[in-house]
C-alpha positions in Angstrom: 77.5 151.4 106.6 77.9 153.4 103.4 81.1 154.9 102.2 79.8 158.4 102.8 78.9 157.6 106.4 82.3 155.9 107.0 84.1 158.9 105.6 82.2 161.3 107.8 82.5 159.1 111.0 86.3 158.7 110.3 86.7 162.5 109.9 84.6 163.1 113.0 86.8 160.7 115.2 89.9 162.5 113.9 88.6 165.9 114.8 87.5 164.8 118.2 90.9 163.2 118.8 92.6 166.4 117.8 90.5 168.3 120.4 91.3 165.8 123.1 95.0 166.2 122.3 94.8 169.9 122.8 95.5 169.8 126.5 95.7 173.5 127.0 92.2 173.9 125.6 90.9 171.1 127.8 92.5 172.7 130.8 90.9 176.1 130.0 87.5 174.4 129.4 87.6 172.9 133.0 89.4 175.7 134.9 88.4 178.9 133.2 84.6 178.8 133.9 85.2 177.6 137.5 87.7 180.3 138.3 85.8 183.1 136.6 82.5 182.2 138.4 84.3 181.9 141.7 86.1 185.3 141.4 83.0 187.2 140.4 80.9 185.5 143.2 83.6 186.4 145.7 84.5 189.9 144.6 81.5 191.2 142.6 79.5 193.8 144.5 75.8 193.3 145.4 73.4 195.9 144.2 70.0 195.6 142.5 70.0 196.2 138.8 66.9 197.3 136.9 67.2 196.4 133.2 65.1 195.2 130.3 64.8 191.5 129.5 63.0 191.1 126.2 61.8 187.4 126.7 60.2 188.5 129.9 58.3 191.3 128.2 59.7 194.2 130.3 62.1 195.2 133.0 63.2 193.0 135.9 65.2 193.4 139.1 68.3 191.2 139.6 71.3 191.1 141.8 74.4 192.5 140.1 76.7 189.8 141.6 74.5 187.1 139.9 74.4 188.9 136.5 78.2 189.2 136.7 78.5 185.4 137.3 76.3 184.7 134.3 78.2 187.1 132.1 81.6 185.9 133.3 80.6 182.3 132.7 79.5 183.2 129.2 82.7 185.0 128.5 84.7 182.0 129.7 82.9 179.3 127.7 82.6 181.3 124.5 86.4 182.2 124.5 87.2 178.5 125.2 84.9 177.1 122.5 86.2 179.6 119.9 89.8 178.9 120.9 89.3 175.1 120.6 87.7 175.2 117.2 90.0 177.8 115.8 93.1 175.8 116.8 91.7 172.6 115.4 90.8 174.2 112.1 94.0 176.0 111.8 96.3 173.1 112.7 94.4 170.6 110.5 94.5 172.9 107.4 97.4 171.3 105.6 96.1 167.8 106.4 92.6 168.7 105.3 94.0 169.8 101.9 95.8 166.5 101.5 92.8 164.5 102.5 90.7 166.4 99.9 93.4 165.7 97.3 93.2 162.1 98.4 89.5 161.8 97.7 87.8 162.9 100.9 84.8 165.1 100.3 85.1 168.7 101.6 81.6 168.7 103.1 82.4 165.5 105.0 85.4 167.2 106.6 83.6 170.4 107.4 80.5 168.5 108.7 82.9 166.6 111.0 84.2 169.9 112.4 80.7 171.2 112.9 79.6 168.1 114.6 82.6 168.2 116.9 81.8 171.8 117.7 78.3 170.9 118.7 79.5 168.2 120.9 81.9 170.6 122.6 79.3 173.3 122.9 76.8 171.0 124.6 79.4 169.6 127.0 80.7 173.1 128.0 77.1 174.3 128.4 76.1 171.5 130.7 79.3 171.8 132.8 78.9 175.6 133.2 75.2 175.5 134.2 76.1 172.9 136.8 78.8 175.3 138.2 76.3 178.1 138.3 73.8 175.9 140.0 76.2 175.4 142.8 76.5 179.1 143.1 72.9 180.3 143.1 69.4 179.2 142.1 68.1 179.6 138.6 64.5 179.5 137.6 65.1 177.4 134.4 68.2 175.3 134.2 67.3 173.7 130.9 66.6 177.0 129.2 69.9 178.4 130.7 71.8 175.4 129.2 70.2 176.1 125.8 71.3 179.8 126.0 74.9 178.7 126.8 74.8 176.1 124.1 73.8 178.6 121.4 76.4 181.1 122.6 79.1 178.4 122.4 77.9 177.4 118.9 78.0 181.0 117.7 81.6 181.5 118.9 82.6 177.9 117.8 81.4 178.9 114.3 83.5 182.1 114.5 86.5 179.9 115.5 86.0 177.7 112.4 85.6 180.7 110.1 88.8 182.3 111.5 90.7 179.0 111.4 90.0 178.8 107.6 90.6 182.5 107.0 93.7 183.4 109.1 97.2 182.1 108.8 98.6 182.6 112.3 97.6 181.7 115.8 98.1 185.1 117.4 95.7 186.8 115.1 93.0 184.2 115.8 93.5 184.4 119.6 93.3 188.1 119.6 90.1 188.2 117.3 88.3 185.6 119.5 89.2 187.1 122.8 88.5 190.7 121.9 85.2 189.7 120.2 84.0 187.9 123.3 85.1 190.6 125.7 83.5 193.4 123.8 80.3 191.5 123.1 79.9 190.3 126.7 80.8 193.7 128.1 78.2 195.5 126.0 75.5 192.9 126.9 76.2 193.2 130.7 73.7 195.5 132.3 76.0 196.0 135.2 78.8 197.4 133.1 76.6 198.9 130.3 73.2 200.1 131.6 71.8 200.8 128.1 72.4 197.1 127.2 69.0 197.0 125.5 69.9 199.4 122.7 68.7 198.3 119.2 72.3 198.3 117.8 73.4 195.7 120.2 70.8 193.2 119.0 73.0 192.5 116.0 75.9 191.1 118.1 76.4 187.3 118.4 75.6 187.2 122.1 72.6 189.4 122.3 70.1 186.6 121.9 71.9 184.1 124.2 72.5 186.8 126.9 68.8 187.8 126.9 67.9 184.1 127.2 70.3 183.7 130.1 68.8 186.6 132.1 65.3 185.3 131.4 66.2 181.7 132.4 68.0 182.7 135.5 65.7 185.3 137.0 62.2 184.7 135.5 59.9 181.9 134.4 59.4 183.3 130.9 60.5 180.8 128.2 63.4 182.4 126.2 63.6 179.9 123.3 63.2 182.3 120.5 66.0 184.5 121.8 68.3 181.5 122.6 68.2 180.2 119.1 69.4 183.6 117.7 72.9 182.4 118.5 72.3 179.6 116.0 71.8 182.1 113.3 75.4 183.4 113.9 76.5 179.8 114.1 75.0 179.0 110.7 76.4 182.2 109.1 79.9 181.8 110.3 80.0 178.0 109.7 78.8 178.6 106.1 81.5 181.3 105.6 84.0 178.8 106.9 82.8 176.2 104.5 83.1 178.5 101.6 86.6 179.6 102.6 87.6 176.0 103.3 86.3 174.9 99.8 88.3 177.7 98.2 91.5 176.9 100.2 91.4 173.1 99.4 90.3 173.2 95.8 92.7 172.4 92.9 93.8 175.3 90.7 94.1 173.3 87.5 91.7 174.0 84.7 90.2 170.8 83.2 91.0 170.2 79.6 89.0 168.1 77.1 89.8 164.5 77.7 89.5 161.2 75.9 87.5 158.4 77.2 89.2 155.6 75.2 89.6 152.4 77.2 93.2 152.0 76.2 95.8 154.1 74.5 97.3 152.4 71.5 100.8 151.1 71.8 103.4 152.7 69.6 105.3 150.6 67.1 108.8 149.7 68.2 111.2 152.5 67.5 108.5 155.1 67.0 109.3 157.1 70.1 107.8 157.6 73.5 104.2 156.6 73.7 101.5 158.7 75.2 100.4 156.1 77.7 102.6 153.0 77.1 106.3 152.5 76.3 107.2 152.1 72.7 107.2 148.4 71.9 106.2 147.4 75.4 104.8 143.9 75.7 101.2 143.5 76.9 100.9 142.4 80.5 100.0 138.8 79.7 103.1 138.5 77.5 105.3 140.1 80.1 104.2 137.6 82.7 104.6 134.6 80.5 108.0 135.5 79.1 110.6 132.7 78.8 112.7 132.5 82.0 115.9 132.6 80.0 115.1 136.0 78.6 117.5 138.7 79.6 116.7 142.3 80.4 116.0 142.9 76.8 113.8 139.9 76.5 115.8 138.5 73.5 118.3 136.0 75.0 118.7 132.6 73.5 116.9 129.8 75.3 119.1 128.1 77.8 121.4 131.1 78.4 119.4 132.9 81.1 119.1 132.5 84.9 116.9 129.4 84.6 119.3 127.5 82.4 120.8 125.6 85.3 117.6 124.8 87.2 117.0 121.5 85.5 114.4 120.3 83.0 111.5 120.2 85.5 112.2 123.6 86.9 112.7 125.1 83.4 109.4 123.6 82.3 107.5 125.1 85.2 109.3 128.4 84.8 108.0 128.7 81.2 104.4 129.0 82.6 104.9 131.8 85.2 102.7 132.1 87.0 102.0 128.4 87.4 99.0 127.0 85.7 95.8 127.6 87.5 92.6 129.7 87.5 93.7 133.3 87.0 90.4 134.9 86.0 89.9 137.7 83.5 91.1 140.5 85.7 94.9 140.1 85.9 95.3 143.7 85.0 92.9 146.5 84.6 93.5 149.1 81.9 93.1 152.7 83.0 91.2 155.0 80.8 92.9 158.1 79.5 92.1 161.1 81.7 93.4 164.6 81.1 91.6 166.3 83.9 94.5 167.3 86.0 93.0 167.8 89.5 94.0 165.4 92.2 90.4 165.1 93.2 89.6 163.5 89.9 92.6 161.3 90.2 91.3 160.0 93.5 87.8 159.5 92.3 88.9 156.4 90.4 90.7 157.8 87.3 94.4 157.1 87.8 97.1 158.6 85.6 96.9 157.8 81.9 98.5 154.7 80.4 99.1 152.9 83.6 97.9 149.3 83.9 96.6 149.1 87.4 97.0 145.9 89.4 93.6 144.9 90.8 93.0 145.4 94.5 90.1 143.0 94.3 90.8 140.1 91.8 88.1 138.6 89.6 85.9 136.2 91.5 87.2 133.4 89.2 90.7 134.0 90.4 92.0 131.8 93.2 92.3 134.0 96.3 95.2 133.5 98.6 93.1 132.0 101.4 91.6 129.5 98.9 94.9 128.5 97.4 96.5 127.9 100.8 95.3 125.7 103.7 96.0 128.7 105.9 92.7 130.7 105.7 91.9 134.3 106.5 89.9 133.1 109.5 92.9 131.2 110.8 95.1 134.3 110.4 92.6 136.5 112.2 92.6 134.0 115.0 96.4 134.0 115.3 96.6 137.8 115.1 94.0 137.9 117.9 96.2 135.5 120.0 99.0 138.0 119.9 97.0 141.3 119.6 93.5 140.7 121.0 90.6 143.0 120.3 90.0 143.5 124.0 92.4 143.7 127.0 93.4 140.3 128.1 95.3 139.2 131.3 97.6 136.7 129.4 98.5 139.4 126.8 99.5 141.8 129.6 101.6 139.1 131.3 103.4 138.3 128.1 104.1 142.0 127.3 105.5 142.7 130.7 107.8 139.5 130.6 109.4 139.2 134.0 107.4 141.8 135.9 104.8 140.0 138.1 101.5 141.4 139.1 100.2 139.0 141.7 100.7 141.5 144.5 98.7 144.2 142.8 95.1 145.0 143.8 92.5 143.6 141.3 91.6 147.2 140.3 95.2 148.0 139.6 95.6 144.9 137.6 92.6 145.8 135.4 93.9 149.3 134.9 97.3 148.0 134.0 95.8 145.7 131.4 93.6 148.5 130.0 96.6 150.9 129.7 98.8 148.4 128.0 96.0 147.6 125.5 95.3 151.3 124.8 99.0 152.2 124.4 100.4 149.1 122.6 97.7 146.9 121.1 94.8 149.1 120.0 96.8 151.4 117.7 98.3 148.4 115.8 94.9 146.6 115.7 93.3 149.6 114.2 95.7 149.6 111.3 95.4 145.8 110.9 91.6 146.0 110.8 91.6 148.8 108.2 92.4 146.5 105.4 95.4 145.2 103.6 95.8 142.0 101.5 97.8 140.2 104.2 99.7 138.3 101.5 102.8 138.0 103.6 101.5 135.6 106.2 99.6 133.7 103.4 102.7 133.3 101.4 104.8 132.2 104.3 102.2 129.5 105.1 102.1 128.5 101.5 105.9 128.0 101.5 105.6 125.6 104.5 102.9 123.7 102.7 104.8 123.6 99.4 107.6 121.9 101.4 105.2 119.3 102.8 104.5 120.8 106.3 101.2 121.6 107.9 101.3 125.4 108.2 98.5 125.8 110.8 100.4 124.9 114.0 102.9 127.7 113.1 100.1 130.3 112.6 101.4 132.7 115.3 104.7 133.0 113.3 102.8 134.0 110.2 100.7 136.5 112.2 103.9 138.0 113.7 105.1 138.7 110.1 102.0 140.7 109.4 102.3 142.5 112.7 106.0 143.4 111.9 104.8 144.8 108.6 102.0 146.8 110.3 104.4 148.3 112.9 106.8 149.3 110.1 103.9 151.1 108.3 103.1 153.1 111.4 106.7 154.2 111.8 107.1 154.9 108.1 104.0 157.1 108.1 105.5 159.2 110.9 108.7 159.6 109.1 107.0 160.5 105.9 104.4 162.7 107.6 101.8 160.8 105.7 98.1 161.7 106.3 96.5 158.5 105.0 97.0 154.7 105.5 94.5 152.3 103.9 92.0 155.2 103.4 92.0 156.2 107.1 94.0 158.9 108.9 97.3 157.5 110.0 97.9 156.1 113.4 100.1 159.0 114.5 97.3 161.5 113.6 94.8 159.6 115.7 96.8 158.6 118.7 99.7 161.1 118.6 103.3 160.5 117.4 104.7 159.4 120.7 102.1 156.6 121.2 102.4 155.6 117.5 106.2 155.3 117.7 106.1 153.2 120.8 103.2 150.9 119.6 104.8 150.5 116.1 108.1 149.6 117.6 106.6 147.2 120.1 105.0 145.3 117.2 108.4 144.2 116.1 108.6 142.1 119.2 105.4 140.1 118.4 107.6 137.4 117.0 109.1 136.8 120.4 105.7 135.9 121.8 104.8 134.0 118.6 107.8 131.8 119.0 106.9 131.0 122.6 103.4 130.0 121.4 104.4 128.0 118.3 107.8 126.6 119.2 107.7 126.1 123.0 109.8 122.9 123.3 112.5 123.2 120.6 115.4 125.5 121.7 117.5 124.8 118.7 114.7 125.7 116.2 113.7 128.7 118.2 117.3 129.9 118.2 117.4 129.6 114.3 114.1 131.4 113.9 115.3 134.2 116.2 118.5 134.6 114.2 116.6 134.8 110.9 114.2 137.3 112.3 116.7 139.6 113.9 118.8 139.6 110.7 115.7 140.8 108.9 115.0 143.5 111.4 118.5 144.8 111.1 118.4 144.7 107.3 115.1 146.5 107.2 116.4 149.3 109.4 119.4 149.6 107.1 117.0 150.0 104.2 115.0 152.6 106.0 118.2 154.5 106.9 119.1 154.6 103.2 115.5 155.6 102.2 115.5 158.4 104.7 118.8 159.8 103.6 117.7 159.6 100.0 119.9 159.3 97.0 120.0 163.0 96.1 123.8 163.1 95.4 123.6 160.0 93.2 120.7 161.5 91.3 122.5 164.7 90.7 125.6 162.8 89.6 123.6 160.6 87.3 122.1 163.7 85.6 125.5 165.2 85.2 127.2 162.1 83.8 124.2 160.4 82.1 125.1 157.1 83.9 122.3 155.9 86.2 123.8 152.5 87.0 125.1 153.5 90.5 121.8 155.3 91.3 119.7 152.4 90.2 121.8 149.9 92.1 121.5 151.9 95.3 117.7 152.3 95.0 117.4 148.5 94.3 119.5 147.7 97.4 117.4 150.0 99.5 114.2 148.3 98.3 115.7 144.9 98.9 116.8 145.7 102.4 113.7 147.5 103.4 111.0 145.3 101.8 112.6 142.3 100.3 114.6 140.9 103.2 111.7 140.8 105.7 109.6 138.8 103.2 112.6 136.6 102.5 113.0 136.0 106.2 109.3 134.9 106.5 109.9 132.4 103.6 113.1 131.2 105.3 111.4 130.7 108.7 108.7 128.7 106.9 111.4 126.6 105.3 113.1 126.1 108.6 110.0 124.9 110.5 109.3 122.6 107.5 112.7 121.1 107.9 113.7 121.9 104.4 117.1 121.3 102.9 119.7 124.0 102.6 119.2 124.5 98.9 115.5 124.7 99.4 115.9 127.3 102.2 118.1 129.4 100.1 115.9 129.2 97.0 112.6 130.2 98.8 114.4 132.9 100.8 115.6 134.4 97.4 112.1 134.0 96.1 110.7 136.0 99.1 113.3 138.7 98.6 112.4 139.0 95.0 108.6 139.2 95.8 109.1 141.8 98.5 111.4 143.9 96.4 109.1 143.7 93.3 106.2 144.6 95.5 108.0 147.7 96.6 108.7 148.6 93.0 104.9 148.3 92.2 104.2 150.3 95.3 106.4 153.1 93.8 104.2 152.8 90.7 101.0 152.9 92.7 102.3 156.1 94.5 102.0 157.9 91.3 98.3 157.4 91.1 95.5 157.3 93.6 94.9 153.9 95.2 91.3 153.6 96.3 89.1 151.1 98.1 85.3 151.4 98.0 85.5 154.9 96.6 87.9 156.2 99.4 91.5 156.9 98.7 94.0 154.8 100.7 96.9 157.1 100.2 98.0 160.4 98.7 98.9 160.9 95.1 102.6 161.2 94.5 103.5 161.0 98.2 107.1 160.0 97.4 107.5 163.0 95.1 106.1 165.3 97.8 108.7 163.9 100.2 111.5 164.3 97.5 112.2 160.5 97.5 114.2 158.9 94.7 112.1 156.0 93.5 112.3 153.5 90.7 109.9 155.4 88.4 111.7 158.7 89.0 115.1 157.0 88.1 113.7 155.6 84.9 111.8 158.8 84.0 114.9 161.0 84.3 116.8 158.5 82.1 114.1 158.7 79.4 113.2 162.4 79.5 115.2 165.0 77.6 118.2 166.2 79.7 116.9 169.7 80.3 113.5 168.5 81.2 115.0 165.8 83.5 117.1 168.4 85.3 114.2 170.7 85.7 112.0 168.0 87.1 114.6 166.8 89.6 115.2 170.4 90.7 111.5 170.8 91.4 111.3 167.5 93.2 114.3 168.3 95.4 113.2 171.9 96.1 109.7 170.7 97.2 106.5 170.3 95.3 103.1 171.3 96.3 100.3 168.7 95.7 99.2 170.2 92.4 102.8 170.3 91.0 103.3 166.7 92.3 100.3 165.5 90.2 101.7 167.2 87.1 105.1 165.6 87.7 103.5 162.2 88.3 101.6 162.6 85.0 104.9 163.4 83.1 106.7 160.4 84.7 103.8 158.2 83.5 103.7 159.7 80.0 107.4 159.0 79.4 106.9 155.2 79.9 108.8 154.8 83.1 106.0 152.9 84.9 105.9 150.3 82.2 109.6 149.7 82.5 109.3 149.4 86.3 106.5 146.9 85.9 108.6 144.8 83.5 111.5 144.8 85.9 109.3 143.7 88.8 107.7 140.9 86.8 111.1 139.7 85.6 112.6 139.8 89.1 109.9 137.4 90.5 109.9 135.4 87.3 113.6 134.6 87.6 113.4 133.8 91.3 110.5 131.5 90.7 112.5 129.6 88.1 115.2 128.9 90.7 112.7 128.0 93.5 110.5 125.8 91.4 113.5 123.7 90.5 114.1 122.5 94.1 110.5 122.5 95.4 108.4 119.2 95.2 106.0 119.1 92.3 102.7 119.3 94.0 99.4 121.4 94.0 100.8 123.2 97.0 103.8 124.4 94.9 101.6 125.5 92.1 99.5 127.4 94.7 102.6 129.1 96.0 103.4 130.4 92.5 99.9 131.7 92.0 99.9 133.5 95.3 103.3 135.1 94.5 101.7 136.5 91.3 98.6 137.5 93.2 100.7 139.5 95.7 102.0 141.8 92.8 98.4 142.5 91.7 97.5 143.7 95.2 97.6 147.4 95.5 96.7 147.8 99.2 100.0 147.9 101.1 
């Protein structure tokens, strides 16, 4: 399936899901035509009407009660269709703008709305004609359904147009209701005997109404009149597209831009570089720096963190990452791009001067699954054991723990399994299947193998680590009100916030079932793994609490005093708690099941914390550009800035910028940025060299931890593989 088709189908599923969640509209769609037809059939007076029907070529006689039923049914379904499309278009407006800024094409989003409208129009037309059939006989049911379909399409188009044009719900409701009432009233020969006047032929429902009279009371084919409603549909949908295009476009004017492959680095001491930090080391030099180098990179050999790791450890630390096939694509240089629209950023042109970590390493590079005995296929199997693709009786039993279902009827049991799968398993599986590097379980398995154990029997434990991460992403997206995750609408936008919260939280308990599968007969080992895992859960929630509260007071204080040490320490602790400790726990669990020594457990846990924390720093870097996969953006540009979060790049940027500019930037971030302003702020943060500084710190963090861990790990190909996978994890930019 092509990227364009995938983009359209994803948008279509989202629009249909939004319609399904509009319960009031669904209730009106079912009840309104039924009640309206019943009331007019019961209380409408019976008298013969003589009026002109153009498709029949002259005047016909028809019972007033039946014409009122047709007219009332058309009023009910057109109001309902217009209401549904108006509400969906209005409510999704802010999200649509974000999706466009993230790289989704406008015509894909609008085509999805139109396709959903046609589905709704067809369903309501079929339902209404069936209700009318139960009331009285019509000569041509198919033609009558076509007439109602085109009427629904016409008012659905009006709903889309009003949804893109108006700002409030009340104005839209009033416009749709009054348009339908006036139009239907003027077309009804019982209420308006001169309903065949030329001026009325310009109204949206003239053609569909004429087609309905002809279909119900004559054998004349009314196709030409029925399709007149599609003209109104085409006009209003096109108007909606034009308004939608104007509302979602960027307001920046492009400026002439350079196409150079790389901005030249400035000489040390020459000031801030346009794209790289003055005097910054190239990527390959950063990654191979001596382990003893301090923050400035100029410490004497033997005086740094690796000084006490022993000769073997120091020797291995000098070649970080460990020797092995790395390929030519360790880093990809981003071309200079001065076009300032977010759409351009999301089309594959990130912010200038940033060295982008490859999402798909060079084919020569050893991929995680090849470097470790634990393959991607094995991981998929273990994830399926805990979170199967289809409802499974064993999964339902495990989820319900002590509740037994033997006494339930077979049908009740099947429904229970389906409900649990829909509410708990499916939302998480969708996020898992939408991509991600899955380096956390691969690294945990690599730790076990580096310590001499076979990682495969413990596969459910590694799968549970990935499910924990997936559940935390679902919850994090709700708290950040994010629209995109891995290039798709977030889980809470597809399934609703309530279901997403419950499913994401339930994923935290996957480790409980994993332990039962992988460690069934070792209570002591199970207790240790439980303790490590629960400690990580508690730490991660502490980190999330700090992240949600933000560090606004510390940021303001740092700007006033010029001292960023407290601010940076708090941001680092937040990253370590939120992202570092869970990865460190996975490493520690791997060491525990591999029966490692206490020094080995501590060293690999520290390595895991460093990798997780460094990855969060690189994620802060990636937030300031558009991360894309196969041409589709996986997240918004500058999402953290839009949420007024204090991140590593922002801290370093405010320390580098002139004081007045730094204060002005922080005031804008704290007050709330729109997407265009966020792009400009991200560009300025990049230009001042903050991203290079963050990348240096992330590399150095993992480099130092590897120096400690490699000193206590056995010298083996598995240990070298572990080091390469740690480096590979930092290159991955799909969270």
